Jmol script that loads the backbone (N, CA, C; Angstrom):
load data "model"
ATOM      1  N   MET A   1     142.261 142.093 126.759  1.00  0.00           N
ATOM      2  CA  MET A   1     142.126 142.012 128.199  1.00  0.00           C
ATOM      3  C   MET A   1     141.432 143.272 128.727  1.00  0.00           C
ATOM      4  N   LEU A   2     140.507 143.052 129.639  1.00  0.00           N
ATOM      5  CA  LEU A   2     139.842 144.169 130.302  1.00  0.00           C
ATOM      6  C   LEU A   2     140.676 144.610 131.500  1.00  0.00           C
ATOM      7  N   PRO A   3     140.799 145.906 131.703  1.00  0.00           N
ATOM      8  CA  PRO A   3     141.548 146.383 132.869  1.00  0.00           C
ATOM      9  C   PRO A   3     140.691 146.261 134.137  1.00  0.00           C
ATOM     10  N   VAL A   4     140.783 145.116 134.782  1.00  0.00           N
ATOM     11  CA  VAL A   4     139.982 144.833 135.963  1.00  0.00           C
ATOM     12  C   VAL A   4     140.909 144.709 137.170  1.00  0.00           C
ATOM     13  N   LYS A   5     140.482 145.284 138.287  1.00  0.00           N
ATOM     14  CA  LYS A   5     141.269 145.125 139.508  1.00  0.00           C
ATOM     15  C   LYS A   5     140.360 145.219 140.721  1.00  0.00           C
ATOM     16  N   ILE A   6     140.809 144.645 141.797  1.00  0.00           N
ATOM     17  CA  ILE A   6     140.135 144.811 143.084  1.00  0.00           C
ATOM     18  C   ILE A   6     140.809 146.005 143.748  1.00  0.00           C
ATOM     19  N   ALA A   7     140.060 147.081 143.900  1.00  0.00           N
ATOM     20  CA  ALA A   7     140.631 148.324 144.403  1.00  0.00           C
ATOM     21  C   ALA A   7     140.522 148.462 145.917  1.00  0.00           C
ATOM     22  N   GLY A   8     139.583 147.752 146.521  1.00  0.00           N
ATOM     23  CA  GLY A   8     139.403 147.857 147.968  1.00  0.00           C
ATOM     24  C   GLY A   8     138.633 146.665 148.496  1.00  0.00           C
ATOM     25  N   LEU A   9     138.886 146.331 149.724  1.00  0.00           N
ATOM     26  CA  LEU A   9     138.196 145.217 150.374  1.00  0.00           C
ATOM     27  C   LEU A   9     137.438 145.725 151.593  1.00  0.00           C
ATOM     28  N   GLY A  10     136.326 145.088 151.893  1.00  0.00           N
ATOM     29  CA  GLY A  10     135.545 145.426 153.079  1.00  0.00           C
ATOM     30  C   GLY A  10     135.030 144.159 153.719  1.00  0.00           C
ATOM     31  N   HIS A  11     134.617 144.270 154.950  1.00  0.00           N
ATOM     32  CA  HIS A  11     134.077 143.114 155.666  1.00  0.00           C
ATOM     33  C   HIS A  11     133.060 143.576 156.696  1.00  0.00           C
ATOM     34  N   TYR A  12     132.310 142.637 157.209  1.00  0.00           N
ATOM     35  CA  TYR A  12     131.351 142.917 158.265  1.00  0.00           C
ATOM     36  C   TYR A  12     131.184 141.657 159.092  1.00  0.00           C
ATOM     37  N   LEU A  13     131.221 141.788 160.389  1.00  0.00           N
ATOM     38  CA  LEU A  13     130.956 140.677 161.298  1.00  0.00           C
ATOM     39  C   LEU A  13     129.709 140.992 162.107  1.00  0.00           C
ATOM     40  N   PRO A  14     128.776 140.065 162.169  1.00  0.00           N
ATOM     41  CA  PRO A  14     127.591 140.290 163.010  1.00  0.00           C
ATOM     42  C   PRO A  14     128.001 140.591 164.449  1.00  0.00           C
ATOM     43  N   ARG A  15     127.178 141.373 165.129  1.00  0.00           N
ATOM     44  CA  ARG A  15     127.505 141.825 166.484  1.00  0.00           C
ATOM     45  C   ARG A  15     127.502 140.703 167.521  1.00  0.00           C
ATOM     46  N   VAL A  16     126.624 139.724 167.385  1.00  0.00           N
ATOM     47  CA  VAL A  16     126.495 138.679 168.402  1.00  0.00           C
ATOM     48  C   VAL A  16     127.601 137.636 168.216  1.00  0.00           C
ATOM     49  N   CYS A  17     128.436 137.520 169.235  1.00  0.00           N
ATOM     50  CA  CYS A  17     129.545 136.566 169.218  1.00  0.00           C
ATOM     51  C   CYS A  17     129.293 135.521 170.308  1.00  0.00           C
ATOM     52  N   VAL A  18     129.312 134.253 169.921  1.00  0.00           N
ATOM     53  CA  VAL A  18     129.135 133.162 170.876  1.00  0.00           C
ATOM     54  C   VAL A  18     130.405 132.320 170.839  1.00  0.00           C
ATOM     55  N   THR A  19     131.053 132.189 171.973  1.00  0.00           N
ATOM     56  CA  THR A  19     132.288 131.425 172.039  1.00  0.00           C
ATOM     57  C   THR A  19     131.996 129.941 172.240  1.00  0.00           C
ATOM     58  N   SER A  20     132.979 129.141 171.910  1.00  0.00           N
ATOM     59  CA  SER A  20     132.851 127.703 172.148  1.00  0.00           C
ATOM     60  C   SER A  20     132.717 127.430 173.640  1.00  0.00           C
ATOM     61  N   ALA A  21     133.405 128.214 174.471  1.00  0.00           N
ATOM     62  CA  ALA A  21     133.289 128.042 175.926  1.00  0.00           C
ATOM     63  C   ALA A  21     131.852 128.268 176.396  1.00  0.00           C
ATOM     64  N   GLN A  22     131.170 129.275 175.813  1.00  0.00           N
ATOM     65  CA  GLN A  22     129.771 129.524 176.176  1.00  0.00           C
ATOM     66  C   GLN A  22     128.888 128.344 175.771  1.00  0.00           C
ATOM     67  N   LEU A  23     129.121 127.797 174.594  1.00  0.00           N
ATOM     68  CA  LEU A  23     128.344 126.646 174.150  1.00  0.00           C
ATOM     69  C   LEU A  23     128.622 125.422 175.019  1.00  0.00           C
ATOM     70  N   GLU A  24     129.879 125.221 175.372  1.00  0.00           N
ATOM     71  CA  GLU A  24     130.240 124.085 176.223  1.00  0.00           C
ATOM     72  C   GLU A  24     129.529 124.166 177.563  1.00  0.00           C
ATOM     73  N   GLU A  25     129.503 125.361 178.128  1.00  0.00           N
ATOM     74  CA  GLU A  25     128.817 125.544 179.410  1.00  0.00           C
ATOM     75  C   GLU A  25     127.327 125.249 179.276  1.00  0.00           C
ATOM     76  N   LYS A  26     126.731 125.761 178.216  1.00  0.00           N
ATOM     77  CA  LYS A  26     125.296 125.570 177.994  1.00  0.00           C
ATOM     78  C   LYS A  26     124.952 124.100 177.752  1.00  0.00           C
ATOM     79  N   LEU A  27     125.829 123.389 177.062  1.00  0.00           N
ATOM     80  CA  LEU A  27     125.569 121.996 176.700  1.00  0.00           C
ATOM     81  C   LEU A  27     126.152 120.992 177.692  1.00  0.00           C
ATOM     82  N   GLY A  28     126.839 121.500 178.715  1.00  0.00           N
ATOM     83  CA  GLY A  28     127.423 120.611 179.715  1.00  0.00           C
ATOM     84  C   GLY A  28     128.621 119.818 179.207  1.00  0.00           C
ATOM     85  N   LEU A  29     129.373 120.401 178.303  1.00  0.00           N
ATOM     86  CA  LEU A  29     130.552 119.738 177.747  1.00  0.00           C
ATOM     87  C   LEU A  29     131.800 120.163 178.497  1.00  0.00           C
ATOM     88  N   PRO A  30     132.823 119.326 178.507  1.00  0.00           N
ATOM     89  CA  PRO A  30     134.076 119.700 179.165  1.00  0.00           C
ATOM     90  C   PRO A  30     134.723 120.912 178.487  1.00  0.00           C
ATOM     91  N   SER A  31     135.444 121.688 179.256  1.00  0.00           N
ATOM     92  CA  SER A  31     136.119 122.883 178.746  1.00  0.00           C
ATOM     93  C   SER A  31     137.096 122.502 177.629  1.00  0.00           C
ATOM     94  N   GLY A  32     137.012 123.216 176.516  1.00  0.00           N
ATOM     95  CA  GLY A  32     137.905 122.995 175.382  1.00  0.00           C
ATOM     96  C   GLY A  32     137.460 121.905 174.429  1.00  0.00           C
ATOM     97  N   TRP A  33     136.381 121.212 174.731  1.00  0.00           N
ATOM     98  CA  TRP A  33     135.920 120.075 173.931  1.00  0.00           C
ATOM     99  C   TRP A  33     135.628 120.477 172.485  1.00  0.00           C
ATOM    100  N   ILE A  34     134.878 121.551 172.280  1.00  0.00           N
ATOM    101  CA  ILE A  34     134.492 121.969 170.927  1.00  0.00           C
ATOM    102  C   ILE A  34     135.714 122.401 170.116  1.00  0.00           C
ATOM    103  N   GLU A  35     136.553 123.227 170.705  1.00  0.00           N
ATOM    104  CA  GLU A  35     137.712 123.723 169.956  1.00  0.00           C
ATOM    105  C   GLU A  35     138.666 122.589 169.585  1.00  0.00           C
ATOM    106  N   ARG A  36     138.876 121.646 170.486  1.00  0.00           N
ATOM    107  CA  ARG A  36     139.766 120.513 170.171  1.00  0.00           C
ATOM    108  C   ARG A  36     139.247 119.701 168.990  1.00  0.00           C
ATOM    109  N   ARG A  37     137.962 119.553 168.888  1.00  0.00           N
ATOM    110  CA  ARG A  37     137.386 118.725 167.827  1.00  0.00           C
ATOM    111  C   ARG A  37     137.130 119.474 166.528  1.00  0.00           C
ATOM    112  N   THR A  38     136.866 120.760 166.609  1.00  0.00           N
ATOM    113  CA  THR A  38     136.501 121.520 165.404  1.00  0.00           C
ATOM    114  C   THR A  38     137.475 122.632 165.051  1.00  0.00           C
ATOM    115  N   GLY A  39     138.244 123.102 166.021  1.00  0.00           N
ATOM    116  CA  GLY A  39     139.120 124.245 165.797  1.00  0.00           C
ATOM    117  C   GLY A  39     138.389 125.576 165.882  1.00  0.00           C
ATOM    118  N   ILE A  40     137.103 125.539 166.176  1.00  0.00           N
ATOM    119  CA  ILE A  40     136.283 126.759 166.215  1.00  0.00           C
ATOM    120  C   ILE A  40     136.296 127.337 167.625  1.00  0.00           C
ATOM    121  N   ARG A  41     136.677 128.613 167.739  1.00  0.00           N
ATOM    122  CA  ARG A  41     136.694 129.307 169.034  1.00  0.00           C
ATOM    123  C   ARG A  41     135.451 130.149 169.253  1.00  0.00           C
ATOM    124  N   GLU A  42     134.943 130.709 168.160  1.00  0.00           N
ATOM    125  CA  GLU A  42     133.748 131.545 168.260  1.00  0.00           C
ATOM    126  C   GLU A  42     133.014 131.530 166.937  1.00  0.00           C
ATOM    127  N   ARG A  43     131.750 131.878 166.995  1.00  0.00           N
ATOM    128  CA  ARG A  43     130.951 132.008 165.796  1.00  0.00           C
ATOM    129  C   ARG A  43     130.099 133.258 165.948  1.00  0.00           C
ATOM    130  N   ARG A  44     129.658 133.795 164.832  1.00  0.00           N
ATOM    131  CA  ARG A  44     128.866 135.026 164.829  1.00  0.00           C
ATOM    132  C   ARG A  44     127.459 134.729 164.361  1.00  0.00           C
ATOM    133  N   TYR A  45     126.496 135.397 164.981  1.00  0.00           N
ATOM    134  CA  TYR A  45     125.095 135.254 164.624  1.00  0.00           C
ATOM    135  C   TYR A  45     124.524 136.626 164.288  1.00  0.00           C
ATOM    136  N   ALA A  46     123.805 136.695 163.183  1.00  0.00           N
ATOM    137  CA  ALA A  46     123.154 137.943 162.810  1.00  0.00           C
ATOM    138  C   ALA A  46     121.939 138.155 163.704  1.00  0.00           C
ATOM    139  N   SER A  47     121.816 139.370 164.214  1.00  0.00           N
ATOM    140  CA  SER A  47     120.653 139.706 165.035  1.00  0.00           C
ATOM    141  C   SER A  47     119.522 140.164 164.115  1.00  0.00           C
ATOM    142  N   GLY A  48     118.401 140.538 164.691  1.00  0.00           N
ATOM    143  CA  GLY A  48     117.202 140.862 163.920  1.00  0.00           C
ATOM    144  C   GLY A  48     117.371 141.928 162.864  1.00  0.00           C
ATOM    145  N   ASP A  49     118.220 142.917 163.105  1.00  0.00           N
ATOM    146  CA  ASP A  49     118.380 143.998 162.128  1.00  0.00           C
ATOM    147  C   ASP A  49     119.574 143.778 161.199  1.00  0.00           C
ATOM    148  N   GLU A  50     120.243 142.652 161.303  1.00  0.00           N
ATOM    149  CA  GLU A  50     121.378 142.340 160.446  1.00  0.00           C
ATOM    150  C   GLU A  50     120.952 141.275 159.432  1.00  0.00           C
ATOM    151  N   THR A  51     120.882 141.685 158.178  1.00  0.00           N
ATOM    152  CA  THR A  51     120.506 140.764 157.109  1.00  0.00           C
ATOM    153  C   THR A  51     121.675 140.640 156.142  1.00  0.00           C
ATOM    154  N   ALA A  52     121.572 139.696 155.213  1.00  0.00           N
ATOM    155  CA  ALA A  52     122.609 139.574 154.187  1.00  0.00           C
ATOM    156  C   ALA A  52     122.778 140.906 153.455  1.00  0.00           C
ATOM    157  N   LEU A  53     121.683 141.608 153.246  1.00  0.00           N
ATOM    158  CA  LEU A  53     121.725 142.896 152.551  1.00  0.00           C
ATOM    159  C   LEU A  53     122.436 143.963 153.377  1.00  0.00           C
ATOM    160  N   THR A  54     122.067 144.129 154.633  1.00  0.00           N
ATOM    161  CA  THR A  54     122.689 145.188 155.443  1.00  0.00           C
ATOM    162  C   THR A  54     124.171 144.903 155.685  1.00  0.00           C
ATOM    163  N   MET A  55     124.510 143.629 155.855  1.00  0.00           N
ATOM    164  CA  MET A  55     125.916 143.286 156.078  1.00  0.00           C
ATOM    165  C   MET A  55     126.743 143.493 154.814  1.00  0.00           C
ATOM    166  N   ALA A  56     126.186 143.120 153.654  1.00  0.00           N
ATOM    167  CA  ALA A  56     126.890 143.324 152.387  1.00  0.00           C
ATOM    168  C   ALA A  56     127.065 144.806 152.081  1.00  0.00           C
ATOM    169  N   ALA A  57     126.048 145.597 152.344  1.00  0.00           N
ATOM    170  CA  ALA A  57     126.141 147.045 152.100  1.00  0.00           C
ATOM    171  C   ALA A  57     127.202 147.687 152.997  1.00  0.00           C
ATOM    172  N   ALA A  58     127.263 147.260 154.247  1.00  0.00           N
ATOM    173  CA  ALA A  58     128.286 147.797 155.155  1.00  0.00           C
ATOM    174  C   ALA A  58     129.687 147.438 154.658  1.00  0.00           C
ATOM    175  N   ALA A  59     129.866 146.205 154.211  1.00  0.00           N
ATOM    176  CA  ALA A  59     131.160 145.780 153.679  1.00  0.00           C
ATOM    177  C   ALA A  59     131.504 146.544 152.401  1.00  0.00           C
ATOM    178  N   ALA A  60     130.519 146.797 151.561  1.00  0.00           N
ATOM    179  CA  ALA A  60     130.750 147.547 150.324  1.00  0.00           C
ATOM    180  C   ALA A  60     131.148 148.986 150.614  1.00  0.00           C
ATOM    181  N   ARG A  61     130.517 149.596 151.609  1.00  0.00           N
ATOM    182  CA  ARG A  61     130.906 150.965 151.997  1.00  0.00           C
ATOM    183  C   ARG A  61     132.359 150.991 152.469  1.00  0.00           C
ATOM    184  N   MET A  62     132.756 149.984 153.241  1.00  0.00           N
ATOM    185  CA  MET A  62     134.131 149.909 153.726  1.00  0.00           C
ATOM    186  C   MET A  62     135.103 149.722 152.552  1.00  0.00           C
ATOM    187  N   ALA A  63     134.733 148.881 151.603  1.00  0.00           N
ATOM    188  CA  ALA A  63     135.599 148.611 150.453  1.00  0.00           C
ATOM    189  C   ALA A  63     135.775 149.852 149.580  1.00  0.00           C
ATOM    190  N   THR A  64     134.695 150.584 149.347  1.00  0.00           N
ATOM    191  CA  THR A  64     134.818 151.787 148.523  1.00  0.00           C
ATOM    192  C   THR A  64     135.640 152.852 149.241  1.00  0.00           C
ATOM    193  N   ALA A  65     135.465 152.966 150.545  1.00  0.00           N
ATOM    194  CA  ALA A  65     136.280 153.923 151.305  1.00  0.00           C
ATOM    195  C   ALA A  65     137.757 153.526 151.247  1.00  0.00           C
ATOM    196  N   ALA A  66     138.047 152.243 151.380  1.00  0.00           N
ATOM    197  CA  ALA A  66     139.436 151.766 151.328  1.00  0.00           C
ATOM    198  C   ALA A  66     140.059 152.036 149.960  1.00  0.00           C
ATOM    199  N   ALA A  67     139.230 151.982 148.919  1.00  0.00           N
ATOM    200  CA  ALA A  67     139.718 152.217 147.559  1.00  0.00           C
ATOM    201  C   ALA A  67     139.759 153.702 147.200  1.00  0.00           C
ATOM    202  N   GLY A  68     139.183 154.539 148.077  1.00  0.00           N
ATOM    203  CA  GLY A  68     139.128 155.964 147.779  1.00  0.00           C
ATOM    204  C   GLY A  68     138.134 156.276 146.672  1.00  0.00           C
ATOM    205  N   LEU A  69     137.077 155.486 146.588  1.00  0.00           N
ATOM    206  CA  LEU A  69     136.068 155.663 145.542  1.00  0.00           C
ATOM    207  C   LEU A  69     134.751 156.139 146.132  1.00  0.00           C
ATOM    208  N   GLU A  70     133.949 156.759 145.279  1.00  0.00           N
ATOM    209  CA  GLU A  70     132.576 157.084 145.615  1.00  0.00           C
ATOM    210  C   GLU A  70     131.694 155.944 145.114  1.00  0.00           C
ATOM    211  N   ILE A  71     130.549 155.756 145.742  1.00  0.00           N
ATOM    212  CA  ILE A  71     129.641 154.677 145.353  1.00  0.00           C
ATOM    213  C   ILE A  71     129.299 154.754 143.859  1.00  0.00           C
ATOM    214  N   GLY A  72     129.089 155.948 143.343  1.00  0.00           N
ATOM    215  CA  GLY A  72     128.725 156.125 141.942  1.00  0.00           C
ATOM    216  C   GLY A  72     129.818 155.724 140.958  1.00  0.00           C
ATOM    217  N   GLU A  73     131.029 155.522 141.434  1.00  0.00           N
ATOM    218  CA  GLU A  73     132.129 155.129 140.553  1.00  0.00           C
ATOM    219  C   GLU A  73     132.216 153.611 140.358  1.00  0.00           C
ATOM    220  N   LEU A  74     131.401 152.842 141.086  1.00  0.00           N
ATOM    221  CA  LEU A  74     131.448 151.390 140.956  1.00  0.00           C
ATOM    222  C   LEU A  74     130.871 150.959 139.612  1.00  0.00           C
ATOM    223  N   ASP A  75     131.567 150.047 138.957  1.00  0.00           N
ATOM    224  CA  ASP A  75     131.090 149.504 137.691  1.00  0.00           C
ATOM    225  C   ASP A  75     130.363 148.184 137.870  1.00  0.00           C
ATOM    226  N   LEU A  76     130.685 147.463 138.932  1.00  0.00           N
ATOM    227  CA  LEU A  76     130.137 146.125 139.101  1.00  0.00           C
ATOM    228  C   LEU A  76     130.121 145.766 140.580  1.00  0.00           C
ATOM    229  N   ILE A  77     129.055 145.143 141.019  1.00  0.00           N
ATOM    230  CA  ILE A  77     128.972 144.596 142.371  1.00  0.00           C
ATOM    231  C   ILE A  77     128.735 143.102 142.226  1.00  0.00           C
ATOM    232  N   VAL A  78     129.652 142.324 142.753  1.00  0.00           N
ATOM    233  CA  VAL A  78     129.534 140.871 142.723  1.00  0.00           C
ATOM    234  C   VAL A  78     129.240 140.413 144.135  1.00  0.00           C
ATOM    235  N   GLY A  79     128.212 139.616 144.287  1.00  0.00           N
ATOM    236  CA  GLY A  79     127.876 139.092 145.607  1.00  0.00           C
ATOM    237  C   GLY A  79     127.895 137.575 145.589  1.00  0.00           C
ATOM    238  N   ALA A  80     128.441 137.000 146.634  1.00  0.00           N
ATOM    239  CA  ALA A  80     128.455 135.537 146.773  1.00  0.00           C
ATOM    240  C   ALA A  80     128.096 135.212 148.213  1.00  0.00           C
ATOM    241  N   SER A  81     127.046 134.427 148.390  1.00  0.00           N
ATOM    242  CA  SER A  81     126.591 134.116 149.738  1.00  0.00           C
ATOM    243  C   SER A  81     125.869 132.782 149.741  1.00  0.00           C
ATOM    244  N   SER A  82     126.065 132.034 150.803  1.00  0.00           N
ATOM    245  CA  SER A  82     125.303 130.788 150.940  1.00  0.00           C
ATOM    246  C   SER A  82     123.942 131.063 151.564  1.00  0.00           C
ATOM    247  N   SER A  83     123.735 132.301 151.994  1.00  0.00           N
ATOM    248  CA  SER A  83     122.441 132.692 152.559  1.00  0.00           C
ATOM    249  C   SER A  83     122.053 134.075 152.030  1.00  0.00           C
ATOM    250  N   PRO A  84     121.610 134.145 150.772  1.00  0.00           N
ATOM    251  CA  PRO A  84     121.276 135.434 150.175  1.00  0.00           C
ATOM    252  C   PRO A  84     120.079 136.085 150.864  1.00  0.00           C
ATOM    253  N   HIS A  85     119.953 137.372 150.655  1.00  0.00           N
ATOM    254  CA  HIS A  85     118.830 138.121 151.218  1.00  0.00           C
ATOM    255  C   HIS A  85     117.518 137.592 150.659  1.00  0.00           C
ATOM    256  N   GLN A  86     117.493 137.357 149.359  1.00  0.00           N
ATOM    257  CA  GLN A  86     116.357 136.743 148.672  1.00  0.00           C
ATOM    258  C   GLN A  86     116.904 136.190 147.362  1.00  0.00           C
ATOM    259  N   MET A  87     116.130 135.377 146.679  1.00  0.00           N
ATOM    260  CA  MET A  87     116.631 134.739 145.461  1.00  0.00           C
ATOM    261  C   MET A  87     116.605 135.670 144.246  1.00  0.00           C
ATOM    262  N   ILE A  88     115.488 136.352 144.029  1.00  0.00           N
ATOM    263  CA  ILE A  88     115.370 137.227 142.857  1.00  0.00           C
ATOM    264  C   ILE A  88     114.773 138.549 143.294  1.00  0.00           C
ATOM    265  N   PRO A  89     115.309 139.700 142.984  1.00  0.00           N
ATOM    266  CA  PRO A  89     116.620 139.841 142.364  1.00  0.00           C
ATOM    267  C   PRO A  89     117.725 139.459 143.346  1.00  0.00           C
ATOM    268  N   CYS A  90     118.907 139.279 142.817  1.00  0.00           N
ATOM    269  CA  CYS A  90     120.029 138.833 143.637  1.00  0.00           C
ATOM    270  C   CYS A  90     120.420 139.906 144.662  1.00  0.00           C
ATOM    271  N   THR A  91     121.131 139.477 145.667  1.00  0.00           N
ATOM    272  CA  THR A  91     121.552 140.375 146.744  1.00  0.00           C
ATOM    273  C   THR A  91     122.403 141.523 146.205  1.00  0.00           C
ATOM    274  N   ALA A  92     123.247 141.263 145.210  1.00  0.00           N
ATOM    275  CA  ALA A  92     124.099 142.323 144.656  1.00  0.00           C
ATOM    276  C   ALA A  92     123.261 143.470 144.092  1.00  0.00           C
ATOM    277  N   ALA A  93     122.161 143.165 143.441  1.00  0.00           N
ATOM    278  CA  ALA A  93     121.281 144.219 142.911  1.00  0.00           C
ATOM    279  C   ALA A  93     120.654 145.021 144.049  1.00  0.00           C
ATOM    280  N   LEU A  94     120.296 144.323 145.130  1.00  0.00           N
ATOM    281  CA  LEU A  94     119.728 145.009 146.282  1.00  0.00           C
ATOM    282  C   LEU A  94     120.776 145.863 147.000  1.00  0.00           C
ATOM    283  N   VAL A  95     122.012 145.393 147.015  1.00  0.00           N
ATOM    284  CA  VAL A  95     123.109 146.191 147.597  1.00  0.00           C
ATOM    285  C   VAL A  95     123.296 147.465 146.789  1.00  0.00           C
ATOM    286  N   GLN A  96     123.247 147.347 145.461  1.00  0.00           N
ATOM    287  CA  GLN A  96     123.371 148.534 144.619  1.00  0.00           C
ATOM    288  C   GLN A  96     122.300 149.564 144.975  1.00  0.00           C
ATOM    289  N   ARG A  97     121.058 149.110 145.119  1.00  0.00           N
ATOM    290  CA  ARG A  97     119.962 150.017 145.485  1.00  0.00           C
ATOM    291  C   ARG A  97     120.198 150.630 146.856  1.00  0.00           C
ATOM    292  N   GLU A  98     120.618 149.808 147.815  1.00  0.00           N
ATOM    293  CA  GLU A  98     120.874 150.288 149.180  1.00  0.00           C
ATOM    294  C   GLU A  98     121.972 151.338 149.200  1.00  0.00           C
ATOM    295  N   LEU A  99     123.038 151.118 148.454  1.00  0.00           N
ATOM    296  CA  LEU A  99     124.141 152.068 148.417  1.00  0.00           C
ATOM    297  C   LEU A  99     123.713 153.385 147.763  1.00  0.00           C
ATOM    298  N   ALA A 100     122.867 153.302 146.757  1.00  0.00           N
ATOM    299  CA  ALA A 100     122.409 154.505 146.051  1.00  0.00           C
ATOM    300  C   ALA A 100     121.529 155.376 146.920  1.00  0.00           C
ATOM    301  N   THR A 101     120.844 154.773 147.904  1.00  0.00           N
ATOM    302  CA  THR A 101     119.923 155.560 148.741  1.00  0.00           C
ATOM    303  C   THR A 101     120.564 156.035 150.035  1.00  0.00           C
ATOM    304  N   SER A 102     121.795 155.615 150.284  1.00  0.00           N
ATOM    305  CA  SER A 102     122.422 156.029 151.557  1.00  0.00           C
ATOM    306  C   SER A 102     123.470 157.088 151.349  1.00  0.00           C
TER     307      SER A 102
END
end "model"
wireframe off; spacefill off
backbone 0.3
color backbone group
């Protein structure tokens, strides 16, 4: 067995928040219509300077800080996204490069 553990977690939410109430108003729907049908109260949209890469790097910085680690101590970066920064190389490799230069 390899001694593997998750030492820290990080997250990032895009700055632009659109509520279901805002969408209902824009679309002319009754108040509460979207939430009753979907359970969704708000959604986040990445703005022009927020990419899969920048958001992943921010989350990785938070995770390493939570774990009390330096970036150079990471052995592996695993990335999973339904909207990667680009296909090849994978976003995780680009995050590694981004973390090394910051």
